[in-house]
N, C-alpha and C positions, 0 to 999 in steps of 0.2 A: 162720238163714234170715231175711232182711230182712222178709218178709211178716208174720212173727210180731209185728212192731211194731204191727200192727193190733189184736191182742188187747189190748195195753196202751192203745191209743187208744180202743177200745170201752169199756174200763173207765172211762177218764176221761170219755168222753162220757156214760156212764150216770150217773156222779156229778154231772156238769153238769146232766143232765136232772132229777135229784132236786132240785138247788138251784134250777133254773128254776121247777119246780112250786111250791116253797115260797116263792121270792122273788116270784112273780107275785101273791101276796097283799099285797105291799107296794109293788110297782113295776109300771109299764106295760111292755109288750113292747118298745116303743121305748127306754125307759130301760135295760132289760136288754141289748138289743142294743148300745146306746151304751157301757154299762159294759164289756161283754165286749170290744168293740173297743179301747176306751181302755186298759184294764188290760192287754190283750194286747200293745198297742204298748209300754207301759212295761216289761213283762216282757222283751220282745225287746231293747229298748234296754239294760236292765240286763245281759242275757246277753252282748251285744256288748261292753259295758264290761269285763266280767269275763274273757271268753274271746277277745275280738278279733273282727274282722269288719267289714263295711261294709254300709250300706244302699244304696249306689250300685249301680244296676242298668242293664245295657244293654237290658233288656226291659220298659220301662214299659208299653207297649201290652199285652203278654201278661199282665202283672200286673193291669192294669185289667180286661181281659176276664175273667180268672179270678175276680177279686174281685166283679165285677158279677153274673156267673153264680151264684156261690156265695151271695151275699146274696139274689138273687131266689128261689133255691130255698128258702132259709131262711124268707124272708117268706111264700112260698106255703104252706110247711109249717105255720108258726104260724097263718096265716089259716084253713087247713083244720081246725086244732084247734078253732077256735071254732064250727065248723058240724057236725063229725062226732065220733063216739065216738073216744076216744084210740086204742083198739085198731085201728080201721079206718084212721085217719090214719097211724099208725106202720107198719102193714103195707103200705099203698100207697106210702109213701115208701121203704120198704126194697126196692121193686122196682128200685132203682137198680142193683143187681148184675145183675138180669136185663137191664136196658137196656144195661149195660156189655158183657155178653156179646153182645148183639145188634149193638151198634155195632162191636165187634171183628170179628164175623163179616162184617158188611157191608164193613168196611175191608179184610179179607183177600180177599174176593171182588173188590173194586175193584182191588186191587193184582195179583191173579191170581198171586201168588207166595207170600204168607204162608200158613202152615198154621193153621187154626183148631183150638183144643184142645177137641174134643168131650167128652172125659172130664172136663175141668175144668168145662165148662159144665153137664154133667149133675149134678155135685156142687152147683153153685149152685142148680139147680132143686130138688134134694133138700132143701137147706137152706131154700129158700123154702117148700117144702111144710111143713117144720117150723114156720116162722113162722106159716103159716096155721092150723096146729093149735094153736099156743100162744096166738095172739091172737084166734082165732075172729071175724074181722071180718064186719061186715054193715052195710048202709045202706039206707034207705028210697028209693023211686023219686024223691021230691022232693029227695033229697040227691045226685043224680047229678052235678050241676055241681060241688059241693064235692068229691066223690070224684075227679072228673077233675082238679081242681086239685091234690089230694094226689098223684095218679098222675103228673102233670106235674112235680111237685117231685122225684119220684124220677128221672125222665128227665133233668131239668136237673142233678141231683146227679151223675149218671153222666158228663155232659159236663164238669162241674167236676173230677171225678176224673181224667179224661183230660187236662185242662189242667194239673193238678198234676203228673202224670207227665211231660207235655211240658216243663214248666218245669224239672223235674229233669234231663231228658235234655239240656237246653240249658245246664246247669251251674249253675242257681240253687240255693243251699243251702236247707235247710228253714226256717231262721229268717227268711230274707228273704221267702219265699213267705208265711209266716204273718204277718209284719209288715204287708205291703201288704194282705192280706185283712182283717186287724184294722183297719187304717186306713180301708178302705172300709166296714167294718161300723160303725165309730164315726161316720163321716160320715152314713151312712144312718140310723142310730139317732137322731142329733141332728136330722136333717131330719124324721124322723117325729115327734119330740117337738115341734118348732116348727111343723110344717105340718099335722098331723092335727087334726081337731076335738077340742076339749077338752084339747089339749096345751099346751105351754109350755116354759120353760127346764127342762131335766131336773134332777131331784132338789131342786127348789125347793118342798119340802113337808116334813112332819114325818117324821123318820127314827127308827129304833131300832137297837140293836146287832145284833139278830137279822137284820133285813133287810140292813143294811150288810155283815155278815159273809157272808151268802149271796151277795151281789153279788161280793165278793172271791173267794169260793171257786169260784163257777161260772165266773168269768172266768179264773182260773188253771187250773182243770181243763180248760176249753175250749182254752186256749192250749197246754198240754202235750199234750193229746189231738191237737190239730191238727198239732203238730210230729211226733208219732209217726205219725200217719196219712200226712203228707206224705212221711216217710222210707219208709214201707211202700210207697206207690205209686211213689215215685221209684226205689227199688232192688229191690223185690220183684216177684214175678209178679202182674200186675194182677188176674187172675181169682181166684187164690188169696187175694189181699188182700181182694177184694170178698167172697169167701165167708166169710172170718174176721170180717168186719164183723158177721155175724149173731150173733156171740157177745155183742154188745151187748144183744140180746134176753134172753139168759140172765142177764147181769149185772143188767139192769133188773128182771127178774122176782124175782131174789133180794133186791134192795134193796127192792122193793115188799112182799115178805113180811116183811122185817125192820122196815121203817118203818111201813107202813100195814096190816100183817097181811093182805095180799092172799092169796087162795087160788087156786092154779092149777087144781086138779082133775086128773083123769086125762088129759084132752086136753092140758092145759098141760105136764104132765111128759113126756108122749109127744112133744110138739112140741120140748121142750127136748132130749130124747134124740136126736131126728132131726137137730136143728141141730148138736149135738156130733159125731154120727156123720158128717154131711156135712163138717164142718171137718176131722176126722181123715182122711177119705178124700181130701179135697183135698190135705192135707199129704203123704199117702202117694203120691198120684198125681204131685205136683210133684217129690218126691224121686226117684221111680222114673224119671220122664222125664229128670230132670237137664237140663232145657232151659228155663231162665228166658227170659222175653220181654225181651231186652235192647233190642230196638228196637220201639217201639210204632208201628203204622201211624197216620199222621195223616190222618183221614178228611176233613179240610178242604183241606190243602195238597197232598196226594198226587194224582196224576192217573194214570189207567190208560194204559199204553203202547198205542200204536196200531200 
């Protein structure tokens, strides 16, 4: 089942998150974004040299749109981290699956022909309830604006996932989608280094082996994870794939226990169990229906017949 690639992607993104947290002690967010994009590009070029392929694309505009949307979501997510507790920001960003279900519902209504998968949407809501239990988010009234930014990052992420699937339906392979997103990430990170107050030419400061190794590790993990995620959204059921994304919370929780001795408590373990149950139910539902969404409604270009 192609959607299961999202499990592997979530593991890679969890490892990336650990590396980002550790690397932020040595580098700015712009430098990390620049490194992730640059090393991702080099990784894809090496993959093409070894296995063949081409970076030539008939869809430059679509790649540009997907890249800009993805980078904006990432930047908003990082910005909200500086203003909100990590648990709150992560939870609000993970509403991307809820937004995805809402967008698909709206697109189905607009077309008046596609059938919305209510059972799958219910499993997404169940998994999000598990996320709420696991992370126990909260924010003060004066943090409302920051919370809205984090929430919007989830919405924009959902749009980016739709664009990834759309590119796949148009015939773009995973490596090409990842390459152009990495290129836009690198350019954006470089612009942040040069343009933000206190910035400058990236990496023009003292380095150490630990920080440099973390940059390499997070960039490779991010690139591999993005390839797996792109494959899952391109070939799998989009709602099932979105639900399996919640497994990243489980992986991150386990890594937090192993590295920082984080304690989940009974709410955390209950939330983890609910997430896993939601993922299993989604997998069972998808296999029972045996009806993958091979054609994703395009909420932008489609028009309702009159």
